[in-house]
C-alpha positions in Angstrom: 72.8 -25.4 25.2 71.4 -25.8 21.7 69.2 -23.4 19.7 66.7 -26.1 19.4 66.3 -26.3 23.2 65.7 -22.5 23.3 63.2 -22.8 20.5 61.3 -25.5 22.4 61.5 -23.5 25.6 59.9 -20.4 24.0 57.3 -22.6 22.3 56.2 -24.2 25.6 56.1 -20.7 27.3 54.0 -19.3 24.5 51.6 -22.2 24.3 51.5 -23.0 28.0 51.7 -26.7 27.3 54.0 -29.3 25.9 51.6 -30.9 23.5 50.6 -27.7 21.8 54.2 -26.6 21.7 55.3 -29.9 20.1 52.6 -29.4 17.4 53.9 -25.8 16.8 57.5 -26.9 16.3 56.6 -30.1 14.5 58.0 -32.6 17.0 56.7 -35.0 19.5 55.6 -34.3 23.1 58.1 -36.7 24.6 61.0 -35.2 22.6 60.1 -31.6 23.6 59.8 -32.7 27.2 63.2 -34.4 27.1 64.8 -31.4 25.6 63.4 -29.0 28.2 64.5 -31.3 31.0 68.0 -31.3 29.5 68.0 -27.5 29.3 66.8 -27.3 32.9 69.6 -29.7 34.1 72.2 -27.6 32.2 70.9 -24.4 33.8 70.4 -25.9 37.2 66.9 -24.6 37.6 63.3 -25.6 36.7 61.9 -23.4 34.0 58.3 -24.5 34.3 55.9 -25.3 37.0 54.2 -28.5 35.9 51.9 -29.0 38.9 48.8 -27.5 37.5 46.6 -28.3 34.5 48.6 -25.8 32.4 52.3 -25.3 32.3 53.5 -22.0 33.9 56.9 -20.3 33.9 58.8 -20.4 37.2 60.7 -17.3 38.3 63.8 -18.7 36.6 61.8 -19.3 33.4 60.4 -15.8 33.4 64.0 -14.5 33.8 65.3 -16.6 31.0 62.5 -16.0 28.4 63.6 -12.6 27.1 67.1 -13.7 26.6 65.9 -16.9 24.8 63.8 -14.9 22.5 66.7 -12.6 21.8 69.0 -15.4 21.0 66.6 -17.0 18.6 66.1 -13.6 16.9 69.9 -13.2 16.5 70.2 -16.7 15.0 67.5 -15.8 12.5 69.2 -12.6 11.7 72.4 -14.4 10.9 70.6 -16.8 8.6 68.8 -13.9 6.9 72.0 -11.9 6.5 73.8 -14.8 4.8 70.9 -15.4 2.5 70.8 -11.8 1.5 74.4 -11.8 0.6 73.9 -14.9 -1.5 70.9 -13.3 -3.1 68.7 -16.2 -2.2 65.4 -16.6 -0.5 65.9 -19.5 1.9 65.3 -20.3 5.5 61.9 -19.7 6.9 59.0 -17.2 7.0 56.6 -17.2 9.9 53.3 -15.4 9.2 50.7 -14.5 11.8 47.1 -13.6 11.3 44.1 -12.6 13.4 42.0 -15.5 14.6 39.2 -16.4 12.2 40.7 -14.4 9.3 38.9 -15.0 6.0 40.5 -12.3 3.9 41.2 -13.9 0.5 44.1 -11.5 -0.6 46.2 -12.8 2.4 45.8 -16.4 1.2 46.5 -15.3 -2.4 49.8 -13.8 -1.2 50.7 -16.9 0.8 50.0 -19.1 -2.2 52.0 -16.9 -4.6 55.0 -16.8 -2.1 54.9 -20.5 -1.5 54.9 -21.3 -5.3 57.7 -18.8 -6.1 60.0 -19.7 -3.1 59.6 -23.4 -2.3 62.9 -23.4 -0.4 61.5 -21.1 2.3 59.8 -23.0 5.1 56.4 -21.2 5.5 54.4 -21.4 8.7 51.1 -19.8 9.7 49.9 -18.9 13.2 46.6 -17.6 14.4 46.5 -15.4 17.6 44.8 -12.3 19.0 46.2 -9.1 17.5 48.1 -8.0 20.7 50.0 -11.3 20.8 50.8 -11.1 17.1 52.2 -7.6 17.4 54.3 -8.5 20.4 55.6 -11.6 18.6 56.6 -9.4 15.6 58.3 -6.9 17.9 60.4 -9.6 19.6 61.2 -11.5 16.4 59.1 -14.6 17.1 57.0 -14.0 14.0 58.3 -12.3 10.9 55.1 -10.6 9.6 51.5 -10.6 10.7 48.0 -9.4 9.7 46.8 -7.8 12.9 44.5 -5.1 14.3 45.8 -2.0 16.0 45.1 1.7 16.8 47.4 4.7 16.5 50.5 3.3 18.1 52.8 0.3 17.4 55.9 -0.8 19.3 59.1 0.9 18.4 60.9 -0.7 15.5 57.7 -2.2 14.0 56.7 -1.0 10.5 53.2 -1.4 9.0 50.9 -0.8 6.1 47.2 -0.5 6.7 44.6 -2.5 4.8 41.5 -1.1 6.5 41.0 1.9 8.7 37.6 2.9 9.9 35.8 4.2 13.0 34.2 2.1 15.7 30.4 2.1 16.0 27.8 1.1 18.6 25.8 -1.8 17.0 22.1 -2.2 17.8 19.0 -3.6 16.1 18.0 -1.6 13.1 14.7 -0.6 14.6 16.2 0.6 17.9 15.5 4.2 19.1 18.8 5.6 20.3 19.4 8.8 18.3 21.9 9.6 15.6 25.0 9.0 17.8 26.2 7.3 20.9 28.8 8.5 23.4 30.8 6.7 26.0 28.8 8.0 28.9 25.6 6.6 27.3 27.2 3.3 26.6 28.3 2.9 30.3 24.6 2.5 31.1 24.0 -0.4 28.8 25.1 -4.0 28.5 28.0 -4.0 26.0 29.1 -6.9 23.8 32.7 -6.8 22.8 35.4 -8.9 21.2 37.9 -10.4 23.7 40.9 -8.4 25.0 43.7 -8.4 22.6 41.6 -7.9 19.5 42.4 -4.6 17.7 38.8 -3.2 17.8 38.6 -4.0 21.6 42.0 -2.3 22.2 40.9 0.9 20.5 37.7 0.9 22.5 39.4 0.2 25.8 42.0 2.9 25.3 39.3 5.5 24.5 37.2 4.5 27.5 40.2 4.5 29.9 41.1 8.1 29.0 37.4 9.3 29.2 36.0 8.3 32.5 37.7 5.0 33.2 37.5 1.4 31.8 34.2 -0.1 30.7 33.7 -3.8 31.5 31.6 -5.4 28.8 28.7 -7.7 29.9 29.6 -10.2 27.2 32.8 -11.1 25.3 32.1 -12.8 22.0 34.9 -14.5 20.0 33.8 -13.2 16.5 32.0 -10.2 14.9 29.3 -12.5 13.6 28.6 -13.7 17.1 28.3 -10.1 18.3 25.8 -9.3 15.6 23.7 -12.3 16.5 23.8 -11.4 20.2 22.7 -7.8 19.4 19.8 -9.1 17.3 18.7 -11.4 20.2 18.5 -8.3 22.5 21.4 -9.2 24.7 23.0 -5.7 24.5 24.9 -3.2 22.3 27.8 -4.4 20.3 31.1 -2.6 19.6 32.5 -3.2 16.1 33.9 -1.4 13.1 31.6 0.5 10.8 31.9 -1.9 7.8 31.0 -5.0 9.9 27.9 -3.3 11.1 27.0 -2.1 7.6 27.2 -5.6 6.2 24.1 -6.8 8.0 20.8 -5.1 7.4 19.4 -6.3 10.7 21.6 -3.9 12.7 22.7 -0.3 12.5 26.0 1.2 13.6 26.0 4.5 15.4 29.2 6.7 15.6 30.6 6.8 19.1 31.5 10.3 20.4 34.8 10.1 22.4 36.4 7.3 20.3 38.6 9.4 18.0 41.0 6.7 16.9 40.1 4.4 14.0 40.5 0.7 14.2 43.1 -0.4 11.7 43.8 -3.8 10.2 47.1 -4.2 8.4 50.4 -5.9 8.1 53.2 -5.4 10.7 56.8 -6.5 10.5 60.1 -5.5 12.1 62.0 -2.6 10.6 64.9 -4.8 9.6 63.1 -7.4 7.6 64.7 -10.5 6.1 64.6 -10.9 2.3 61.7 -13.4 2.7 59.7 -11.0 4.8 60.4 -8.1 2.5 59.2 -10.1 -0.5 56.1 -11.4 1.3 55.2 -7.8 2.2 55.5 -6.8 -1.4 53.2 -9.6 -2.4 50.6 -8.7 0.2 50.6 -5.1 -1.0 50.0 -6.3 -4.6 47.3 -8.8 -3.4 45.3 -6.2 -1.4 45.7 -3.6 -4.1 44.2 -5.9 -6.8 40.4 -5.7 -7.5 38.6 -8.5 -5.7 
């Protein structure tokens, strides 16, 4: 089997479809389909169930996926090791970021890196924070800007850009008291980011350890949408303090029982390639500079 086949296999598994996977790896859908069929013939088993609207892994596919990811990670490590010995920044750098990211310093770092190291193939991927962190941990992505709480997977390093408490967001004229607590919030319709977002993960973890999970009434895809839903009277939002403070129509109340701050920062494996190491240095510089 070829490394390209394994790369296509992992891409289809991640994207749950051949067309999206082909776009991700910069090839055509017929080519990626043909390569997967060839891999399945060589292995003697179907890797994907193609009968539904989305492509799903078969039992054989699920068994093969961890090893395929590991093989690709080893191949990247070999390339990175040779580049480091030669003192060159070559190869590739895959960067992940939270969906809807508009943080200018990240794009400043990307632009600086691309201009300084044109021989490095630079790719950018948007995903929820939990998927980004998992992809960094297994080597699918080199470095990512993601949201997280107190814990990260073993072997993953980080530096935090923002760390702040969660707040219960409600209209500025609401009468609720100076603070909210998890027991109070259980009695109300909550509006949260989708599962996988860093803020949502911190809230879910706190709720699970203090009385059990809380199922939100509404999941909104962006903080701006949550603020608008709160203003329309649809419920109480769960966001970070600075997001609530940015809109005078709402107020953010500290939540008793949520003791872990929501963090936004960069995560990467503890054995970074030269390209990853240089990009992390540039992000530190970009986020430290006055905006």
